[in-house]
N, C-alpha and C positions, 0 to 999 in steps of 0.2 A: 132668138135669145129668149131665155125663160124669164118669167119675173123674178125668180129667186136670184138668177144671174144679175139681172138689171139693178135689183136692190142692193147686191153686194158690190156692184161697181159704184153705185150712188154713195155707199158708205166707206170707201176706200180712204184710208189715211196711210201716210208713209212716216216711219220712224227711222232715224238716224240716215242711212243712204240708200233705204230700200223701200218698196211699195209693199204694204201689208193690207189685206182685206179685213175690214172690221166688221165681223159677222154679227156681233152682239154687244150691246151696251151694258148688260147685266154684269155686275161683278162676279168674278170666279166662274163664268160660264162660258161655253163656246158655241159651236155650231147647233143651230135648232135649239138653243137654251140649254143644251146639256150640261151638267156640271162638269168642270174641268179638274182632272187630277194631275197634280204636277209630279214629276218623278222624284224618288227619293234621293237624298245626298246633301252634302255640305252647301249651303246657301239657299236651300228651298225656303226654310223658314222666312229668311229676310225678303225673298221674291214675293212670297204670299203676302207678307204683311206690308211691304212698302208699295209693290205693284198693283196688288189687289185691292188696295184702299182707294185707288182712284179709277181704275178701270178694269175691264175684263181680263182675266187671265188667258182668254182665248186669243188675245192679241199676241201673247208670247207663243202658245202652243202651236199657232198657225204661222210663226215666223221662222227665220233663220239668218244668222249672221255669223261672221267671225268674231273672235275674242275682242279685238280692238273695236269692231264695230258696235258690239254690245256694250262695252265701256262708253263709247261716243254717245250711245243712246241714253242709257240710264243716268249717267252723270249730268244730262241736262234736264232730268227730272227731279233728282234728289241727291242731296249731299250725304255720302255714306263714308264712315271711317275707313281709311286704307285697307285694313284687313278684311272687312265686309265687302269692299269694292272687289278685291281680288277674289274672294270665294264666289260672290255672286256672278263675276265674268266668267269664271271657270266653270261654274254650274250651267249657266246658259249656253255657253260655247259647246259644251259636252253634250247637252241634251237638244239643243235647238241650233245645229250647225248651220253655217251659210248654205242658202238655196241659190241654184242658177238663176240669174236675170240677164236681160239684155245689156250688152255694153254699150256705153255711149258711143255714137258715131261721129267722129270730129271731121267736119267739112271746112276746109280753109276758105278764105276769101279776102275781099279787100278792105274789110273793117276791122278795126282793132278796139278792144274793150279792155277795160280795167275793172274787175270785180272786187268791191270792198264789201266785208261783213261784219256785223257787231252782235256779240251775244246779248240777248235781253236780260233784265235783271231778274225776273221771276222764273225759278226753276219749273220745268214742266208747264210753261205758259202756252207753248205751242202757237206762235204768231200765225194768224190765219190770213188776214188779208192786210196789205200796205196801203198807204195813201200818202202821196207827195203833195204837200201844199205850197200856195204861192210865196210863202215866206222862206222856203228852202228846207222846212221840217219833213221828217218822214215819220208818218204815225204807223202804229200796227194795233191789231186787235189781238190781245192775249186771251185766247179763247177759254183755256182750262184754269188760268189764274183770275178770270174775271176782271181783266185791266184793260185800259186803253193806254197805249205807249206812245211816246214822242222821242224822236232821235233827231239830234242836230248833227248831221253827217260832217260838219266842218270841224266840230269840237269834240265829237263823240258823246256829249253829254246826253244822258237820257232821263226820262221822268215818266212815271206810270200813274194813271188816275184810276182809282177803285170804282167800279160800277155801283150805283146806289143800291141795287138789288144783288145780294151775294149769289154767285152761281149763275150768273146772267148768260155766260157763253157767248160774249160779243164775237160777231163774224164779220160781216161786211163794213165798210167804211166810206164816208163821203163827207164834204164839206159845204157849208153855205157861204154866201158872199159876205157874211159877217165874221167868218173865221170860226163859227162854232162846228165841232165835230159830231157827225152824226153817225150811229152804228145801229145794227140789228142785234137785239138781245135774243140770240137763237134759242137759248134753253128755257127761257122765260116768257117768250111771245110777245115782245115788245119792241118798238122802235125808240132808240134813246139819243139825246141831244147832250153833248158835253159842253160846257162853257170852258175854255182852256184858261181863262183869266181867273176864274173863281173855283174851278173843279166841280161845279154843281152839275148834276146830271137831271134832265127832264124826260119823264118816260112817257111814250104814247102807246098804250096797250091794244094790240091787235086782238087778243082773246076777249077783251071787253066788248069789241064790235061783234065778233063771232067766236064762240069757245073752240071751234075747229081751227082757228087761225094759229097754227102752231109752225115752228120752224122758219121764222123771218130770216132772210138770207141776203141778198144783195141789194144795197140801196143806191140811188142815184138822183141827182136833181135835174130837172129840165130847166129851160132857159127862162121860164116864168116863175122859178123858185118853188115849183111844186116838187115833193119828194116822192119817188116811185120805189117800190120794193118788191121782191119776189119772195113767196112763202112756199119752199120746196115741198115739205112733207103735207102741207094743207093743200097743195095743189092750187093755189091763188097768187094773184098779183095784187098789191095794195097801193094806196095813194094817200099821201097826207098833205094837208094845207098847213104849212107852219104858222100862219097868221091867225087861223081860226081853230087849229088843233083837229080840224075834222078830218076823219079817216074814212075811207071807202075801200072795200075788197070786191074783187070779182073772182069766179073760179074759171079755171082753163077749160075750154070744151073738150080736151082729150082728157080722159081719166088717168090718173097717176102719172101725169106728164112731167111732174117734177120741174116747175119753173125755177130756172137757175141763174146764169149770169145776165147782166143787163147792160144796155147802151141807149143812149138818146140820139137821134138823128139831129141835122142842122135845122130841121122843120119843127123840132119839139116832139117828135113821135118816138115813144119808147119802144125797142126791140129787146127780145129775150131768147134764150134758148131753152128748150124743153129736154131736160137731160134724162128723163123717163121715156121719151119718144124720138122718133127721128124728125124732129120739127124745130123750125124757128117760129117766132111768133111776133107781131106788132100790136099795139093798142091805140085806139083812137084817144087822144089825149083829152077829149071832151066827154065823150060817152062811155070810155073804157071798153068799148067793143073790142074783141080779140079777133084778129085775122092770123091764121096759121099758113106756114109755108113747108110743106113736107119735103123732106130731103130725098134724093133717089134710092139710097141704101136704106133698107128697112131696118138693118142692124145699127145704123148709125146712132150714136148718143153724144150730141154736141153739149158741152159743159160750160165753157166760157165763150165770150163773144167780143168781137172789136168792131170798130166801124172806122172807114176811111173819109176824106173829105168829100168824096161824091156819093156819100151815104149808101155804099156798098158794105155789106155785112160779111165778116170773116169769123169763123168758129173753130175751136179745136175740138176734133171727133176724139173723145177719150176712149171710146170702146174699140175703134177700129185703127187708131194711129194715123189720122189723117189731119191735114189742114184744108178747111173748106171755104169757099167763096160763094156767096148768094147775092145775087142783084134783085132787090125787091121789085124793082120796076118791071122786070121781065120774068122773074123766077127762075132765071138761069142759074145753075150751079156747076161749080168746077172745083175739083178736089186734087190734092196732091199727097202722095205718101209721105209721112213725116221721116225724116232721116234715120230715126232709131227704129223704125219698122212698126209692125202691127201691135206689138206690146208696149209701146214707148209712153203711152198714156199722155197725150198733150193736154196741157191743163191751163194755166194762167195765160192770157194773151192780150196784146194791146196793138195799137197803131201809133207809130212815131214817124211824123212827116210822111205819111202814106206807106211805110215800110212796116211789115208785120214782124213783131216780136212775140216770142212765147216760150214756154219751157215743156220739156219732156219729163214727166215725173216718174216714169216707170223703167228708165234706164239708169244704169250705175256707172258713175255718178249722174245725177240730173244735169240737164244741159240747158243753155239758153240758145234759143234758135232764131235766126233773122232771115226773113224771106222777103226778097225783092219782087214785088208783082210785076215790075217792068221786065226784067230779065228771067223771071221765074226760077231763080237760084237761091239755094240755101247756103247759109253759112252757120257753124255751130261752135259753142265753147262749153267746157266743163265748169260747173260751180265749184268752187275750191273746197268748200266744206261738204260737198256731196248734195247739198240741197234739201233732202229730205221732204220732199215734195213741195213745189211752189204752186200754191192753189190760185194766186191771183198776182198781178203786177199793177204798178201805176206809174205814170209819166211825169217826170220833173218839169218844172217850169222851164229849164234849159234843154229839155229833150234827152234825159237820161233815163234809166228804167230802175225803178224801185221794186224791190221783191220781198216777201216773207218767206223765209226758209223754215218751214214748219217743224219738220222732224228734228231739225238740229238747233232749234230754239234761237233762231238768228233772223236778223233783218239785213237786207243788202242793198247795195247800190251798184249798178252796172253803168260805168262811165263810158260813154261811146265816143270814139275818136275818129278822126279822118272821114267824116261823111257817114253817119248812120242811116240818114235818110235819102230821099232822091230829089229834095228841093231845098 
C-alpha cells in the first residue's frame, strides 16, 4: 500500500450513511490540493456558500448519495429554508448520485439488542468519541462545534460545554476518579480537563512541550492516575501527571506510524495501535520505552484497540476488514474476516465481559458486530440511523455499549439483552 493510500485511509470520514475519503482539509479544494469546480445549476451557490464555509468542497465532489441521503446529511450540518433544502437536495443528487458500497451483512445469533439514538444539539457537530461515566451519563466530543456534550439517557436531557479555546476540535474522551472529563484538543495541540460542575476548562499544551506535537488523539488513564495520550500526526505518545501538570512526549520508533487507539492493561501498561503501520505497541509506564509487535500482514492497518481480562489485545484492522487478536506474551496473532468483507472498515471496538463488540463503518448501513472468542461466532445488527461512521465506543457501568454516530450527528446506546457476554 502506498503512503498516499495510507494517508487517505487515515483521514477517512463518513457523512450520512456512507464512508467518504477526506482528501484535503483546505476549503474549496480536492485531490492534491487542486481547486474544486462545482457544476452549474440551481443550488450551486448555496452549496458553495454553506458547505464551503466549513470544509473542503472535495468532500462533496468525491461523494455520492441518493436525494434522501443528501438531505439526511446536510440537515445535520445547517438549517436551510424549505425551498433551499429542496434545491440543494436536487442539485446534489443530480450531480453526485449514489455510489455502490458494500451492504451490511446481517448474521443472526442468540443475543438481542435495542439501539437508541439521540440527535445532538449543535448542527454539524460530528460527535467523534463517546464516554460512558459511572453516574450513567454518556459524554461526547462535538469536534466541529468545539463542544463537550453530556446526555442523560434516562431522561434525554443534553448539555453542551464550550471549549475555552474556540476551534479546538475535541476528539478523544476519558474521565478521572474525581469526575473531571478529559479530552484532546485535536486542532489546537493540547489536552483539556473539563470540570462539569463549573464548566471550567484547563488546558495542558503539548505544542508548548514540543512545537511538533500536533494532532493529540486518544486519552486514557492508568491505575495510578496518569493520563496517557496518542498524537497521531506527530507520531508521538504523551503522558501527563495531573498533580504536577508535567507532560512528557516520546516519538514512535517507526516513522509515520500514526499512533491511534489506546488501552491500559491490568498491570498498568499502555498499549496502542499504529494506524500508519502494521503494528501494535506498548510503553514501559516508567521509562516510556516503546516495544512494537509487527502484525503478519504487511498491509494491516489497525485503527482501534480493545483488551480482555487476560490482557490479550484485540484490534480492528480498518484497511483489510479483519478483527485481530494479539497475545503480547507470545506474539501470537489470529485474525478473522469481518462479516461485511474487506471493505467493511472495522473501527470503534471494545470488550464487554470478554466478548468483543465493534462497528463496521464502511457498510451501508453501519453495523454493530459482536464476536464471541469462545465460539468464534459473529452476530451483527444494523444501526437505525445508518451510523455515519462509529469511530469509537464506550462501555457503560451496566455493560451496555455507548456510541458516537458521527456522520448523522447522533449519540447512541446499544442495550444488550439476554447475555451479551460470556460470564
